[in-house]
Steps between C-alpha positions, in 0.01 A plus 500: 500500500694417185190348340297813590760722342508280189122557477548878557288489815747739665403764241128494585356810665428335835855365521674820390396668825677242718868469567591226458216427257427158651460632857154433636444752777298395799171685527220482753179329391201715405181512707289386208492459123277666244436339158659673204256332260136415547392185312270557205139545614606588857435846642628444853866548592537304822780621724655206680607556862786296643552539877855365476574699186525400135707556189334589172639418161365500148133585528500649851596839641645496854334745738645582839333676790571583861418189708206669673349605167547179301152360557315833463691577179425156360130554583517836324661345189227236488219756539238576238637853460849377423369236257319777317827697479679191362236445233484865399874559494631160391602447143418218268805327357532308170315198640211713632618441855465787747845612611616723786863611507676588831501872415125482423434329831672782689268760345167327563260634763432279800338524843750630753586195716551723807127576515400133479433347843603145411709394798308679772172310475300826491176587677170503319 
C-alpha cells in the first residue's frame, strides 16, 4: 500500500472511486468476453463463451447475460450480421487495428437472442 501511494497509484481514476483505494471488490464473472482490439488483417471479432464465467482485462470487454440467454447471445455476437456491425462501426486506432470500445459495443445491432432457438433443438 505504501509503495502504491509512493507511485501515486491511489490517485489514478480507477482507484479514486474506491474507498479505501486498494480495496478490490468481489464481482461475479462475466458470461463471455469480447475482444476490444482485432489484430491487424482480421475482420472477425470472436466472442468467447465461458460456461463457468470469465474475467476480462486489457484487450477484452466482459459481457454478462441471463443464464438462459448466454449461449443464444454468444451465437448472436458471433453472427455474420454482428460482424458486419463491428466492421462498419469499429474505429481504426494508431496502429491500424480495428477497435471497439464498451460504449460502442452497447450500440451495435445484433440478432435478438430470445428469437434464436439454440437450446430447444428446433423442428425442421
